[in-house]
N, C-alpha and C positions, 0 to 999 in steps of 0.2 A: 502426510506425504512430506518428505523433506526434499532438499535441492537435488540430491542424487536420484531419487525416485522420479522427480520431474524431468531431469535430464534424460533418464532412460525412456520415459514416456515420449518425450519430444523426438528422441532418436528413432524409436520404434515407429511412431506415427508419420515421420517425415522421410525416413530412409537415410538420415544423416548418421555419421559416426557419433559416438558419445562425445568426442572432443569438439566436433562441429556443433552439436546440440548445446553443449556447455557454453561455447563461445556465443552462440545465438542468444541463449538465455541471459548471459551476462550483458550482452549488448542491449537487450530489451530492458532489463532492470536498470542499467546505467542510464539509458535514455529517459526512463520514467523518473528516476531520482533527480537527474539533472534538470529536466523540464519543471518538475514541481518545485525544486529548490529555487528556480528563477521566477516562480510565480505563475507559470503556465498551468493550464488544466490539460490532463491527458485523458482522452475519452476512447475507450475500446468498446465499440458497439456490441451489445450482447453480454458484456462482462461488467463494465462499470467505469467510473470516473475517479481519477486521482487528482487531488487539488490541495492547496494550502487553506487552512482555516485559522483565523486570528482568535486568540483568547484574550479577553480584556483583563486588566489588572483587577485584583479582588482581595478582600481580606479573608484570612483563614485563621485557624486556631491550632496551636501546638497541642496534640492530644495528650501529651504527658504532663504539661504544665498548665494548659488552658490559656496561655498567653496569646494575644492577638498578634498576627504578623501579616505583612503585606506580601502577596504573591504577585510577582511581576507579570506584565503582559508578555505573551509569547505567540509564536506562529508554529503550528503543528501540521503534519501531513494528515490527510483524511481520504477515505475511500467511500464512495457511494455506489453500491451494487446496482446493476441494470435490472430492469423488471424480469427479463428472461433468466438471469442468474438467480434472482430471488425465487422465481417459480420453479426452476430446476431443483433448488435446494429444498423447497417445500414439497416437492414431489408431484407438481401439477403439470 
């Protein structure tokens, strides 16, 4: 499913126009991205939690030369699905 398909589904399920559904979807995505970028957790019951996760600095190897290199610490977005979501995907 791509963004267009999701917008059509939201429009059909809510009775909104496609433009209104697209605006609503954009607002939700922007809200989640903005909150996670500032370090907040976003929890959607029954769906999951979006949050930041820190990755420590570590050593790695260049696969072509075998040279050791340092990989810098970073912060990455993460998603943890809710139990209901996991069960729905598993078919339970």
